[in-house]
Backbone as JSON Lines, residues from 0, in Angstrom:
{"i":0,"aa":"M","n":[-46.88,5.98,28.0],"ca":[-46.53,5.27,26.87],"c":[-46.47,6.61,25.94]}
{"i":1,"aa":"S","n":[-45.43,6.52,24.89],"ca":[-45.62,7.47,23.78],"c":[-44.79,6.58,22.77]}
{"i":2,"aa":"I","n":[-46.11,7.46,21.35],"ca":[-45.77,6.07,20.33],"c":[-44.78,7.41,19.36]}
{"i":3,"aa":"F","n":[-43.35,6.98,18.95],"ca":[-42.67,7.64,17.67],"c":[-42.93,7.42,16.24]}
{"i":4,"aa":"S","n":[-43.43,8.5,15.39],"ca":[-43.42,7.92,14.31],"c":[-42.11,8.18,13.23]}
{"i":5,"aa":"F","n":[-41.01,7.64,13.14],"ca":[-40.26,8.12,12.05],"c":[-40.33,8.04,10.72]}
{"i":6,"aa":"R","n":[-40.52,8.87,9.77],"ca":[-40.98,9.1,8.17],"c":[-39.17,8.77,7.71]}
{"i":7,"aa":"K","n":[-38.79,8.04,7.2],"ca":[-37.77,8.12,6.23],"c":[-37.18,8.92,5.67]}
{"i":8,"aa":"K","n":[-36.57,9.75,4.86],"ca":[-36.17,10.92,4.66],"c":[-35.77,10.51,3.13]}
{"i":9,"aa":"Q","n":[-36.93,11.3,2.05],"ca":[-37.4,10.9,1.02],"c":[-35.69,11.04,0.12]}
{"i":10,"aa":"P","n":[-35.41,10.71,-0.71],"ca":[-34.17,11.29,-1.94],"c":[-34.49,12.2,-2.63]}
{"i":11,"aa":"F","n":[-33.87,13.23,-3.1],"ca":[-34.06,14.5,-3.77],"c":[-34.28,13.62,-5.26]}
{"i":12,"aa":"F","n":[-33.85,12.75,-5.73],"ca":[-33.61,12.66,-7.2],"c":[-33.78,10.81,-7.05]}
{"i":13,"aa":"T","n":[-34.52,9.99,-7.86],"ca":[-34.39,8.86,-7.89],"c":[-32.79,7.89,-8.39]}
{"i":14,"aa":"P","n":[-32.25,6.68,-8.07],"ca":[-31.59,6.39,-8.49],"c":[-31.01,6.45,-10.23]}
{"i":15,"aa":"E","n":[-32.03,6.41,-10.95],"ca":[-31.92,6.6,-12.49],"c":[-31.46,8.34,-12.86]}
{"i":16,"aa":"E","n":[-32.24,9.03,-12.08],"ca":[-32.01,10.55,-12.15],"c":[-30.82,11.31,-11.96]}
{"i":17,"aa":"E","n":[-30.27,10.34,-10.67],"ca":[-29.1,10.71,-10.01],"c":[-27.58,10.06,-11.13]}
{"i":18,"aa":"N","n":[-28.11,8.94,-11.8],"ca":[-27.33,8.36,-12.38],"c":[-27.22,9.51,-13.77]}
{"i":19,"aa":"R","n":[-28.23,9.95,-14.43],"ca":[-28.45,10.71,-15.62],"c":[-27.92,12.55,-15.43]}
{"i":20,"aa":"I","n":[-27.78,12.71,-14.39],"ca":[-27.05,13.75,-13.73],"c":[-25.63,13.81,-14.01]}
{"i":21,"aa":"V","n":[-25.13,12.59,-12.91],"ca":[-23.4,11.99,-13.18],"c":[-23.33,12.34,-14.14]}
{"i":22,"aa":"E","n":[-23.97,11.26,-14.95],"ca":[-23.66,10.89,-16.65],"c":[-23.4,12.94,-17.27]}
{"i":23,"aa":"A","n":[-24.5,13.52,-16.97],"ca":[-24.38,14.78,-17.95],"c":[-22.83,15.52,-17.33]}
{"i":24,"aa":"I","n":[-22.42,15.48,-16.18],"ca":[-21.58,16.15,-15.56],"c":[-20.35,15.25,-16.27]}
{"i":25,"aa":"R","n":[-20.2,14.26,-16.3],"ca":[-18.83,13.44,-16.73],"c":[-18.77,13.72,-18.69]}
{"i":26,"aa":"K","n":[-20.59,13.86,-19.21],"ca":[-19.85,14.52,-21.0],"c":[-19.33,15.41,-20.49]}
{"i":27,"aa":"A","n":[-20.17,16.59,-20.18],"ca":[-19.62,18.18,-20.05],"c":[-17.78,17.7,-20.19]}
{"i":28,"aa":"E","n":[-17.65,17.28,-18.97],"ca":[-15.77,17.56,-18.6],"c":[-15.48,16.57,-19.79]}
{"i":29,"aa":"K","n":[-15.56,16.43,-20.19],"ca":[-14.74,15.0,-21.42],"c":[-14.04,15.91,-22.56]}
{"i":30,"aa":"R","n":[-14.91,17.16,-22.57],"ca":[-14.45,18.44,-23.71],"c":[-13.71,19.77,-22.79]}
{"i":31,"aa":"T","n":[-12.89,19.65,-21.51],"ca":[-13.14,20.74,-20.72],"c":[-11.67,20.51,-19.64]}
{"i":32,"aa":"S","n":[-11.15,21.21,-19.44],"ca":[-10.47,20.91,-18.27],"c":[-11.04,21.2,-16.52]}
{"i":33,"aa":"G","n":[-12.62,22.15,-17.52],"ca":[-13.15,22.49,-16.14],"c":[-13.99,21.29,-15.54]}
{"i":34,"aa":"E","n":[-14.8,22.04,-14.13],"ca":[-15.16,21.04,-13.16],"c":[-16.22,21.64,-12.73]}
{"i":35,"aa":"I","n":[-17.02,20.46,-12.87],"ca":[-18.32,20.7,-12.34],"c":[-19.18,20.12,-11.07]}
{"i":36,"aa":"R","n":[-19.41,21.02,-9.71],"ca":[-20.22,19.84,-8.78],"c":[-21.63,20.36,-8.87]}
{"i":37,"aa":"V","n":[-22.25,19.35,-8.1],"ca":[-23.69,20.08,-7.72],"c":[-23.76,19.78,-6.31]}
{"i":38,"aa":"Y","n":[-24.41,20.56,-5.58],"ca":[-24.43,20.47,-4.16],"c":[-26.05,20.43,-4.33]}
{"i":39,"aa":"V","n":[-26.52,19.36,-3.33],"ca":[-28.07,19.91,-2.84],"c":[-28.35,19.67,-1.5]}
{"i":40,"aa":"E","n":[-28.9,20.35,-0.45],"ca":[-29.91,19.89,0.09],"c":[-30.75,20.54,0.53]}
{"i":41,"aa":"S","n":[-31.03,20.67,1.57],"ca":[-32.78,20.89,1.94],"c":[-33.29,21.91,2.47]}
{"i":42,"aa":"R","n":[-32.44,22.91,2.79],"ca":[-32.62,23.87,2.94],"c":[-31.26,24.85,3.95]}
{"i":43,"aa":"C","n":[-31.34,26.14,3.12],"ca":[-30.26,26.93,2.77],"c":[-29.78,27.31,4.44]}
{"i":44,"aa":"R","n":[-28.98,27.21,4.86],"ca":[-28.18,28.07,6.04],"c":[-28.5,29.36,6.13]}
{"i":45,"aa":"F","n":[-28.57,30.42,5.14],"ca":[-28.36,31.38,4.99],"c":[-29.68,32.15,4.28]}
{"i":46,"aa":"V","n":[-29.49,34.01,4.19],"ca":[-30.61,34.5,3.46],"c":[-30.5,34.8,2.13]}
{"i":47,"aa":"D","n":[-28.7,34.32,1.81],"ca":[-28.55,34.09,0.49],"c":[-27.79,33.45,-0.16]}
{"i":48,"aa":"P","n":[-28.67,32.61,-1.02],"ca":[-28.24,31.14,-1.65],"c":[-26.57,31.47,-2.25]}
{"i":49,"aa":"V","n":[-26.35,32.4,-2.52],"ca":[-24.79,32.84,-3.31],"c":[-24.02,32.28,-2.24]}
{"i":50,"aa":"D","n":[-23.87,33.54,-0.71],"ca":[-23.56,33.36,0.17],"c":[-22.85,31.95,0.69]}
{"i":51,"aa":"R","n":[-24.23,30.44,0.24],"ca":[-23.77,29.44,0.96],"c":[-22.97,28.82,0.05]}
{"i":52,"aa":"A","n":[-23.35,29.14,-1.33],"ca":[-23.01,28.25,-2.44],"c":[-21.38,28.71,-2.15]}
{"i":53,"aa":"I","n":[-21.23,30.15,-1.84],"ca":[-19.8,30.57,-1.84],"c":[-18.89,29.51,-0.37]}
{"i":54,"aa":"E","n":[-19.29,29.55,0.54],"ca":[-19.05,28.44,1.62],"c":[-19.34,27.12,1.8]}
{"i":55,"aa":"I","n":[-19.84,26.66,0.21],"ca":[-19.92,25.16,0.2],"c":[-18.54,25.06,-1.42]}
{"i":56,"aa":"F","n":[-18.59,25.98,-2.04],"ca":[-17.71,26.09,-3.09],"c":[-16.17,25.44,-2.29]}
{"i":57,"aa":"Y","n":[-15.87,26.35,-1.65],"ca":[-14.39,26.5,-0.43],"c":[-14.09,25.19,0.63]}
{"i":58,"aa":"G","n":[-15.53,25.12,0.58],"ca":[-15.53,23.46,2.06],"c":[-15.09,22.06,0.66]}
{"i":59,"aa":"L","n":[-15.37,22.4,-0.42],"ca":[-15.45,21.16,-1.51],"c":[-13.95,21.22,-2.12]}
{"i":60,"aa":"K","n":[-13.21,22.95,-1.07],"ca":[-11.97,22.56,-2.1],"c":[-11.99,22.91,-3.51]}
{"i":61,"aa":"M","n":[-13.06,23.32,-4.06],"ca":[-13.04,23.79,-5.41],"c":[-12.31,24.59,-6.08]}
{"i":62,"aa":"E","n":[-11.52,25.17,-4.63],"ca":[-10.9,26.75,-5.76],"c":[-9.11,26.2,-5.98]}
{"i":63,"aa":"N","n":[-9.12,24.85,-5.79],"ca":[-7.93,23.91,-6.06],"c":[-7.66,23.33,-7.29]}
{"i":64,"aa":"T","n":[-8.5,24.06,-8.35],"ca":[-8.14,23.0,-9.69],"c":[-7.2,23.91,-10.23]}
{"i":65,"aa":"D","n":[-6.33,23.22,-11.17],"ca":[-5.3,24.38,-11.83],"c":[-5.54,25.79,-12.62]}
{"i":66,"aa":"D","n":[-6.67,25.78,-13.26],"ca":[-6.65,26.77,-13.99],"c":[-8.05,28.12,-13.49]}
{"i":67,"aa":"R","n":[-8.56,27.35,-11.71],"ca":[-9.44,28.32,-11.77],"c":[-10.76,27.92,-12.29]}
{"i":68,"aa":"N","n":[-11.07,26.69,-12.78],"ca":[-12.34,27.1,-13.44],"c":[-13.41,26.15,-12.88]}
{"i":69,"aa":"G","n":[-13.33,25.99,-11.87],"ca":[-14.69,25.02,-11.15],"c":[-15.95,25.71,-11.08]}
{"i":70,"aa":"V","n":[-17.13,25.13,-11.3],"ca":[-18.46,25.8,-11.16],"c":[-19.34,24.6,-10.34]}
{"i":71,"aa":"L","n":[-19.86,25.72,-9.31],"ca":[-20.88,24.56,-8.47],"c":[-22.19,24.94,-8.75]}
{"i":72,"aa":"I","n":[-22.88,24.23,-8.33],"ca":[-24.34,23.79,-8.89],"c":[-24.79,23.77,-7.61]}
{"i":73,"aa":"Y","n":[-25.57,24.8,-6.75],"ca":[-26.26,24.84,-5.38],"c":[-27.92,24.89,-5.27]}
{"i":74,"aa":"I","n":[-28.17,23.65,-4.83],"ca":[-29.79,23.76,-4.46],"c":[-30.03,23.53,-3.5]}
{"i":75,"aa":"A","n":[-30.64,24.58,-2.76],"ca":[-31.65,24.43,-1.48],"c":[-33.28,23.85,-1.93]}
{"i":76,"aa":"M","n":[-33.37,22.31,-1.59],"ca":[-34.79,21.57,-2.45],"c":[-36.28,22.4,-1.72]}
{"i":77,"aa":"K","n":[-36.47,22.69,-0.34],"ca":[-37.16,22.83,0.59],"c":[-37.57,24.37,0.24]}
{"i":78,"aa":"D","n":[-36.42,25.02,0.33],"ca":[-36.84,26.81,0.57],"c":[-36.69,26.72,-0.54]}
{"i":79,"aa":"H","n":[-36.79,26.66,-2.14],"ca":[-36.66,26.37,-3.34],"c":[-35.64,27.74,-3.74]}
{"i":80,"aa":"Q","n":[-34.17,27.59,-3.41],"ca":[-33.23,28.35,-3.72],"c":[-32.43,27.91,-4.41]}
{"i":81,"aa":"M","n":[-31.74,28.61,-4.96],"ca":[-30.29,27.85,-6.2],"c":[-29.49,29.2,-6.52]}
{"i":82,"aa":"A","n":[-28.01,28.62,-6.46],"ca":[-27.06,29.36,-6.85],"c":[-26.15,28.63,-8.07]}
{"i":83,"aa":"V","n":[-25.57,29.65,-8.85],"ca":[-24.44,28.96,-9.53],"c":[-23.39,29.63,-8.97]}
{"i":84,"aa":"Y","n":[-22.08,28.86,-8.86],"ca":[-20.94,29.92,-8.59],"c":[-20.14,29.18,-9.13]}
{"i":85,"aa":"G","n":[-19.17,29.9,-9.96],"ca":[-17.92,29.51,-10.71],"c":[-17.02,30.64,-10.21]}
{"i":86,"aa":"D","n":[-15.68,29.93,-10.12],"ca":[-14.3,30.13,-9.52],"c":[-13.92,31.5,-10.95]}
{"i":87,"aa":"E","n":[-12.96,32.13,-10.2],"ca":[-12.39,33.54,-11.13],"c":[-12.1,32.99,-12.56]}
{"i":88,"aa":"G","n":[-11.33,31.9,-12.78],"ca":[-10.99,31.54,-14.17],"c":[-11.72,31.79,-15.02]}
{"i":89,"aa":"I","n":[-12.98,31.21,-14.84],"ca":[-14.56,30.96,-15.63],"c":[-15.14,32.28,-15.39]}
{"i":90,"aa":"H","n":[-15.07,32.73,-14.22],"ca":[-16.11,34.28,-14.05],"c":[-15.76,35.51,-15.29]}
{"i":91,"aa":"L","n":[-14.12,35.11,-15.1],"ca":[-13.35,36.77,-16.21],"c":[-13.99,36.17,-17.4]}
{"i":92,"aa":"R","n":[-14.45,34.98,-18.24],"ca":[-14.42,34.92,-19.28],"c":[-15.62,35.33,-19.53]}
{"i":93,"aa":"V","n":[-16.77,34.69,-18.93],"ca":[-17.91,34.62,-19.29],"c":[-19.04,35.57,-18.58]}
{"i":94,"aa":"G","n":[-18.25,36.05,-17.72],"ca":[-19.18,37.6,-17.19],"c":[-20.55,36.95,-16.32]}
{"i":95,"aa":"S","n":[-20.83,37.99,-15.73],"ca":[-22.59,38.04,-14.54],"c":[-23.2,37.68,-15.73]}
{"i":96,"aa":"A","n":[-23.18,38.39,-16.94],"ca":[-24.57,38.27,-17.59],"c":[-24.75,36.75,-17.95]}
{"i":97,"aa":"F","n":[-23.5,35.69,-18.61],"ca":[-23.74,34.14,-18.65],"c":[-24.4,33.49,-16.9]}
{"i":98,"aa":"W","n":[-24.23,34.39,-16.14],"ca":[-24.83,33.1,-14.92],"c":[-26.42,33.93,-15.26]}
{"i":99,"aa":"N","n":[-26.37,35.02,-15.1],"ca":[-27.66,35.65,-14.66],"c":[-28.81,34.59,-15.82]}
{"i":100,"aa":"K","n":[-28.39,34.52,-17.44],"ca":[-28.9,33.81,-18.2],"c":[-29.25,32.41,-17.55]}
{"i":101,"aa":"E","n":[-28.32,31.64,-17.42],"ca":[-28.17,30.03,-16.86],"c":[-29.36,29.99,-15.45]}
{"i":102,"aa":"I","n":[-29.34,30.91,-14.6],"ca":[-29.86,30.91,-13.8],"c":[-31.36,30.91,-14.34]}
{"i":103,"aa":"K","n":[-31.72,31.89,-15.43],"ca":[-32.84,31.96,-15.33],"c":[-33.43,30.55,-16.73]}
{"i":104,"aa":"T","n":[-32.53,30.56,-17.1],"ca":[-32.71,28.91,-17.76],"c":[-33.43,28.11,-17.17]}
{"i":105,"aa":"I","n":[-32.66,27.71,-15.85],"ca":[-32.96,26.4,-14.91],"c":[-33.95,27.1,-14.04]}
{"i":106,"aa":"L","n":[-34.01,28.14,-13.95],"ca":[-35.23,28.09,-12.91],"c":[-36.71,28.04,-13.66]}
{"i":107,"aa":"E","n":[-36.68,28.6,-14.84],"ca":[-38.06,27.98,-15.72],"c":[-38.14,26.37,-15.6]}
{"i":108,"aa":"E","n":[-37.12,25.81,-15.82],"ca":[-37.41,24.49,-15.59],"c":[-37.7,23.6,-14.41]}
{"i":109,"aa":"F","n":[-37.19,24.27,-13.55],"ca":[-37.47,24.52,-11.75],"c":[-39.19,24.78,-11.55]}
{"i":110,"aa":"N","n":[-39.31,25.28,-11.96],"ca":[-40.87,25.97,-11.78],"c":[-42.23,25.06,-12.07]}
{"i":111,"aa":"A","n":[-41.03,24.56,-13.51],"ca":[-42.36,23.01,-14.1],"c":[-41.74,22.24,-13.27]}
{"i":112,"aa":"E","n":[-41.1,22.02,-12.36],"ca":[-40.63,20.67,-11.73],"c":[-39.97,19.9,-12.35]}
{"i":113,"aa":"H","n":[-39.25,20.19,-13.19],"ca":[-38.24,19.58,-14.56],"c":[-36.83,19.37,-13.78]}
{"i":114,"aa":"Y","n":[-36.97,18.96,-12.78],"ca":[-35.54,19.23,-11.85],"c":[-34.32,18.43,-12.61]}
{"i":115,"aa":"T","n":[-34.51,17.08,-12.78],"ca":[-33.21,16.57,-13.48],"c":[-32.95,17.2,-14.89]}
{"i":116,"aa":"D","n":[-34.05,17.26,-16.08],"ca":[-34.07,18.08,-16.98],"c":[-33.14,19.49,-17.01]}
{"i":117,"aa":"G","n":[-33.53,20.28,-15.95],"ca":[-33.32,21.13,-15.48],"c":[-31.61,21.61,-15.14]}
{"i":118,"aa":"L","n":[-31.15,20.52,-14.13],"ca":[-29.78,20.26,-13.98],"c":[-28.85,19.62,-15.03]}
{"i":119,"aa":"I","n":[-29.48,19.07,-15.87],"ca":[-28.85,18.45,-17.06],"c":[-28.81,19.69,-17.93]}
{"i":120,"aa":"T","n":[-29.58,20.68,-18.4],"ca":[-29.22,21.35,-19.76],"c":[-28.45,22.35,-18.34]}
{"i":121,"aa":"I","n":[-28.77,22.72,-18.05],"ca":[-27.48,23.76,-17.04],"c":[-25.86,23.2,-16.95]}
{"i":122,"aa":"I","n":[-25.94,21.93,-16.74],"ca":[-24.75,21.45,-17.08],"c":[-24.31,21.22,-18.53]}
{"i":123,"aa":"H","n":[-25.25,20.69,-19.54],"ca":[-24.68,21.33,-20.59],"c":[-24.29,22.21,-20.84]}
{"i":124,"aa":"D","n":[-24.48,23.42,-20.86],"ca":[-24.39,24.65,-21.11],"c":[-22.63,25.6,-20.54]}
{"i":125,"aa":"L","n":[-22.95,24.95,-19.18],"ca":[-21.47,25.1,-18.4],"c":[-20.56,24.26,-19.37]}
{"i":126,"aa":"G","n":[-20.58,23.12,-19.47],"ca":[-19.79,22.63,-20.41],"c":[-19.56,23.0,-21.82]}
{"i":127,"aa":"E","n":[-20.44,23.65,-22.22],"ca":[-20.19,24.29,-23.6],"c":[-18.89,25.44,-23.34]}
{"i":128,"aa":"A","n":[-19.36,26.07,-22.02],"ca":[-18.79,27.63,-21.96],"c":[-17.13,27.36,-21.64]}
{"i":129,"aa":"L","n":[-17.43,26.43,-20.44],"ca":[-15.89,25.88,-20.15],"c":[-15.02,24.95,-21.06]}
{"i":130,"aa":"T","n":[-15.41,24.34,-22.29],"ca":[-14.97,23.43,-23.49],"c":[-14.52,24.96,-24.37]}
{"i":131,"aa":"S","n":[-15.42,26.17,-24.35],"ca":[-14.99,27.27,-25.51],"c":[-13.67,27.64,-24.78]}
{"i":132,"aa":"H","n":[-13.68,27.78,-23.49],"ca":[-12.6,28.78,-22.87],"c":[-11.84,27.86,-22.26]}
{"i":133,"aa":"F","n":[-11.8,26.48,-21.68],"ca":[-10.79,25.85,-21.32],"c":[-10.68,24.64,-22.0]}
{"i":134,"aa":"P","n":[-10.59,24.5,-23.01],"ca":[-10.69,23.1,-23.68],"c":[-9.76,21.91,-23.4]}
{"i":135,"aa":"Y","n":[-10.24,20.87,-23.72],"ca":[-9.41,19.63,-23.15],"c":[-7.9,19.46,-23.6]}
{"i":136,"aa":"E","n":[-7.2,19.45,-22.91],"ca":[-5.85,18.74,-23.81],"c":[-5.2,17.63,-22.96]}
{"i":137,"aa":"K","n":[-4.89,17.0,-23.79],"ca":[-4.11,15.54,-23.23],"c":[-3.43,15.64,-21.31]}
{"i":138,"aa":"E","n":[-2.8,16.54,-20.98],"ca":[-2.48,16.31,-19.94],"c":[-3.1,16.59,-18.94]}
{"i":139,"aa":"D","n":[-4.7,16.74,-19.32],"ca":[-5.48,17.15,-18.37],"c":[-6.19,16.29,-17.66]}
{"i":140,"aa":"R","n":[-6.99,16.03,-16.53],"ca":[-7.29,15.36,-15.34],"c":[-8.48,15.54,-14.64]}
{"i":141,"aa":"N","n":[-9.18,14.7,-14.17],"ca":[-10.24,14.94,-13.37],"c":[-9.88,15.43,-12.1]}
{"i":142,"aa":"E","n":[-10.1,16.7,-11.89],"ca":[-9.56,17.16,-10.75],"c":[-10.5,17.12,-9.34]}
{"i":143,"aa":"L","n":[-11.86,17.0,-9.36],"ca":[-12.94,16.81,-8.44],"c":[-13.92,15.68,-8.93]}
{"i":144,"aa":"P","n":[-14.32,15.33,-7.42],"ca":[-15.62,14.01,-8.21],"c":[-16.65,14.43,-8.86]}
{"i":145,"aa":"D","n":[-17.08,13.25,-9.73],"ca":[-18.29,14.1,-10.37],"c":[-19.81,13.35,-10.06]}
{"i":146,"aa":"D","n":[-19.53,13.17,-8.37],"ca":[-20.66,12.73,-7.77],"c":[-21.52,14.19,-7.32]}
{"i":147,"aa":"I","n":[-23.02,14.02,-7.41],"ca":[-23.65,14.92,-6.37],"c":[-23.3,14.59,-5.17]}
{"i":148,"aa":"V","n":[-23.34,15.6,-4.0],"ca":[-23.67,16.05,-3.09],"c":[-24.43,16.42,-2.47]}
{"i":149,"aa":"F","n":[-24.51,15.87,-1.25],"ca":[-25.84,15.79,-0.76],"c":[-25.92,16.42,0.5]}
{"i":150,"aa":"G","n":[-26.45,17.33,1.17],"ca":[-25.89,18.16,2.29],"c":[-27.1,17.37,3.03]}
{"i":151,"aa":"K","n":[-27.6,18.45,3.76],"ca":[-28.6,18.18,5.19],"c":[-30.06,18.44,4.58]}
């Protein structure tokens, strides 16, 4: 006779933390035509998390925004990997130095185990950059869902 013990998978964030993150996305997107998504999974299937972020970005069809101004924040929690990937519209305006600064900022928060606050900080910063280059206009619409996407 065998006894199997199945542990329930622990969520990455509490419901309150999830709500705070989604609200930060909504607040950031109110002032811009840009789109921000967060994708969280346990492990990164690739050696380079940027490659995984690119795969997810296109899998979520984030390149279909009118101004090519979508940004994906990718996190592999158990592997301690992350990447931020911006579509060509926003990347051409902010450049690599901006992305590197944002990664450094969020890594400082994550290293202190401030995952929710780190995400909210980077979402705010991304929202400011998107607002600067893609301000909200009357005919803008929310092109992508604001919820956090959870992988395996």
